[in-house]
C-alpha positions as CSV (number, residue, x, y, z in Angstrom):
1,X,14.9,18.7,-7.7
2,X,14.0,15.0,-7.9
3,X,15.1,13.1,-11.0
4,X,12.0,13.0,-13.3
5,X,13.3,9.8,-14.9
6,X,13.6,7.9,-11.7
7,X,11.4,4.8,-11.7
8,X,9.9,3.3,-8.6
9,X,10.2,-0.5,-8.3
10,X,6.7,-1.8,-8.8
11,X,5.1,-4.0,-6.1
12,X,2.1,-6.2,-6.7
13,X,0.4,-8.0,-3.8
14,X,-2.1,-10.9,-4.0
15,X,-4.6,-11.4,-1.2
16,X,-5.9,-14.9,-0.8
17,X,-9.5,-15.2,0.4
18,X,-9.3,-18.8,1.3
19,X,-7.9,-20.4,4.5
20,X,-7.6,-23.9,3.2
21,X,-4.1,-25.4,3.3
22,X,-4.5,-26.8,-0.2
23,X,-6.4,-23.8,-1.5
24,X,-7.2,-23.6,-5.2
25,X,-7.5,-19.9,-4.8
26,X,-4.0,-19.6,-3.6
27,X,-2.8,-21.7,-6.5
28,X,-4.3,-19.4,-9.1
29,X,-3.0,-16.3,-7.2
30,X,0.5,-17.8,-7.3
31,X,0.2,-18.2,-11.1
32,X,-0.9,-14.5,-11.5
33,X,1.8,-13.2,-9.2
34,X,4.5,-15.3,-11.0
35,X,3.4,-13.6,-14.2
36,X,3.6,-10.1,-12.6
37,X,7.1,-11.0,-11.4
38,X,8.1,-12.1,-14.9
39,X,6.9,-8.7,-16.2
40,X,9.2,-6.8,-13.8
41,X,7.3,-6.4,-10.5
42,X,8.2,-7.4,-7.0
43,X,5.4,-9.6,-5.7
44,X,4.1,-10.8,-2.4
45,X,1.3,-13.3,-1.6
46,X,-0.7,-12.2,1.5
47,X,-1.9,-15.4,3.0
48,X,-4.6,-14.5,5.5
49,X,-4.1,-17.8,7.4
50,X,-0.9,-16.2,8.7
51,X,-2.5,-13.0,10.0
52,X,-4.1,-12.6,13.4
53,X,-7.1,-10.5,12.3
54,X,-10.3,-9.7,14.1
55,X,-13.8,-8.9,12.8
56,X,-14.1,-5.3,11.8
57,X,-15.5,-3.4,14.7
58,X,-15.4,0.4,14.7
59,X,-15.7,0.5,18.5
60,X,-12.4,-1.3,19.0
61,X,-10.4,0.1,16.1
62,X,-7.8,1.4,18.5
63,X,-7.4,-2.0,20.0
64,X,-6.7,-4.1,16.9
65,X,-3.9,-6.7,17.0
66,X,-0.7,-5.7,15.3
67,X,-1.4,-7.9,12.2
68,X,-4.2,-5.5,11.2
69,X,-1.7,-2.7,10.7
70,X,0.7,-5.2,9.1
71,X,-2.0,-6.1,6.5
72,X,-2.8,-2.4,5.9
73,X,0.9,-1.6,5.4
74,X,1.6,-4.3,2.9
75,X,-1.4,-3.3,0.8
76,X,-0.7,0.4,1.2
77,X,2.8,0.0,-0.1
78,X,1.7,-1.9,-3.2
79,X,1.1,-0.3,-6.6
80,X,-1.3,-3.1,-7.7
81,X,-3.5,-5.6,-6.0
82,X,-4.9,-9.0,-7.1
83,X,-7.8,-10.3,-5.0
84,X,-8.5,-14.1,-5.1
85,X,-11.7,-15.6,-3.6
86,X,-13.6,-18.8,-3.6
87,X,-17.3,-18.4,-4.2
88,X,-19.3,-19.4,-1.1
89,X,-23.1,-19.3,-1.3
90,X,-23.1,-16.9,-4.3
91,X,-20.7,-14.4,-2.8
92,X,-17.1,-13.7,-1.8
93,X,-15.5,-15.4,1.2
94,X,-16.1,-14.0,4.6
95,X,-12.4,-13.8,5.4
96,X,-11.6,-11.7,2.4
97,X,-14.6,-9.4,3.0
98,X,-13.5,-8.9,6.6
99,X,-9.9,-8.2,5.5
100,X,-11.1,-5.5,3.0
101,X,-13.4,-4.0,5.7
102,X,-10.3,-3.6,7.9
103,X,-8.8,-1.5,5.2
104,X,-10.2,1.4,3.0
105,X,-9.4,4.1,0.6
106,X,-5.9,4.6,1.9
107,X,-5.0,1.0,0.8
108,X,-7.0,0.8,-2.5
109,X,-7.7,4.2,-4.0
110,X,-6.1,4.9,-7.4
111,X,-4.5,1.4,-7.6
112,X,-4.9,-1.3,-10.3
113,X,-7.1,-4.2,-9.1
114,X,-7.2,-7.6,-10.6
115,X,-9.8,-10.3,-9.7
116,X,-9.6,-14.1,-9.6
117,X,-12.4,-16.4,-8.5
118,X,-12.7,-20.2,-8.1
119,X,-15.8,-22.3,-7.5
120,X,-16.6,-25.9,-6.9
121,X,-19.6,-25.7,-9.2
122,X,-20.1,-25.5,-13.0
123,X,-21.2,-21.9,-13.0
124,X,-17.9,-20.6,-11.7
125,X,-17.4,-17.6,-9.4
126,X,-19.1,-14.8,-11.4
127,X,-21.3,-13.6,-8.5
128,X,-18.2,-13.3,-6.2
129,X,-16.3,-11.5,-8.9
130,X,-19.1,-9.1,-9.6
131,X,-19.2,-8.3,-5.8
132,X,-15.5,-7.7,-5.8
133,X,-15.8,-5.4,-8.8
134,X,-18.4,-3.3,-7.0
135,X,-16.3,-3.2,-3.9
136,X,-13.3,-2.1,-6.0
137,X,-15.2,0.7,-7.6
138,X,-16.5,1.9,-4.3
139,X,-12.9,2.0,-3.0
140,X,-11.9,4.1,-6.1
141,X,-9.6,1.4,-7.5
142,X,-9.0,0.9,-11.2
143,X,-10.5,-2.6,-11.7
144,X,-9.2,-4.5,-14.7
145,X,-11.9,-5.5,-17.2
146,X,-10.2,-8.9,-17.5
147,X,-11.0,-11.4,-14.7
148,X,-10.8,-15.1,-14.3
149,X,-13.5,-17.4,-13.1
150,X,-12.4,-21.0,-12.5
151,X,-15.4,-23.5,-12.3
152,X,-15.1,-26.9,-10.8
153,X,-11.7,-26.1,-9.4
154,X,-11.5,-29.5,-7.7
155,X,-10.9,-31.1,-11.1
156,X,-9.0,-28.3,-12.8
157,X,-5.6,-29.3,-11.4
158,X,-3.6,-32.5,-12.0
159,X,-1.9,-34.6,-9.3
160,X,1.1,-32.3,-9.3
161,X,-1.0,-29.2,-8.6
162,X,-0.7,-27.9,-12.2
163,X,-3.7,-26.5,-14.1
164,X,-4.8,-28.8,-16.8
165,X,-6.1,-26.1,-19.1
166,X,-3.4,-24.1,-20.9
167,X,-6.1,-21.6,-22.0
168,X,-7.2,-20.8,-18.4
169,X,-3.6,-20.6,-17.2
170,X,-2.9,-18.1,-20.0
171,X,-5.8,-15.9,-18.9
172,X,-4.6,-16.0,-15.3
173,X,-1.1,-15.0,-16.4
174,X,-2.7,-12.1,-18.4
175,X,-4.2,-10.7,-15.2
176,X,-0.7,-10.6,-13.6
177,X,0.8,-9.1,-16.8
178,X,-1.8,-6.4,-17.2
179,X,-1.8,-5.4,-13.5
180,X,1.9,-4.8,-13.9
181,X,1.7,-2.9,-17.2
182,X,-1.0,-0.6,-16.1
183,X,0.4,0.0,-12.6
184,X,3.6,0.9,-14.3
185,X,1.8,3.5,-16.4
186,X,0.3,5.0,-13.2
187,X,3.7,5.4,-11.7
188,X,5.5,7.0,-14.7
189,X,6.6,10.6,-14.1
190,X,7.9,11.3,-17.5
191,X,5.2,12.1,-20.0
192,X,7.1,11.0,-23.1
193,X,7.9,7.6,-21.4
194,X,4.2,7.2,-20.6
195,X,3.1,7.7,-24.2
196,X,5.8,5.3,-25.5
197,X,4.8,2.5,-23.1
198,X,1.1,3.1,-23.7
199,X,1.6,2.7,-27.5
200,X,3.4,-0.6,-27.0
201,X,0.5,-2.1,-25.1
202,X,-1.1,-5.0,-27.0
203,X,-4.8,-4.0,-26.7
204,X,-7.1,-1.5,-25.1
205,X,-8.2,-3.5,-22.0
206,X,-11.7,-2.2,-22.3
207,X,-12.3,-3.1,-25.9
208,X,-11.8,-5.7,-28.6
209,X,-10.3,-5.8,-32.0
């Protein structure tokens, strides 16, 4: 019989929906993943610039390049996922939508999902984040209520690439922390340990004090 107290090492992946070399989306994802790592998870940034992907096409699904399966495998092995996207024309980036289309329930179902969005405009990335939230629900993922929308990203960072706002940085780190905490709860096999960890969580993520 397997040891009921054995804990699986948690893995959190972040998928960057921007192809820019100096991507603000990538920068906020790195902050969230660093927080997840600080809270005990192994992390990996999935930089879609480095993947040879094709447009989703059901007719050629048996002829996809190897990087499609590589992407699927990385996400499939993760216990939690953070999606980062710039907002383009009121929606998520095409490269991120296509990457998600190349995957499905096998990669997302039952997993914790965190959302980060950046925008060049004053209104932020709320439309893109709402779209990702809908996609996450349709893929049967557990989408964190907390999300971060970064407006006017072009002036949010200093010359060293650091966020100027400590408040926003704290919120981004909270996404990484909560993804790790709740993904851990999903993985626990010991009922008593589950209850003990649940009671130590700071707040109900769906409510306020």
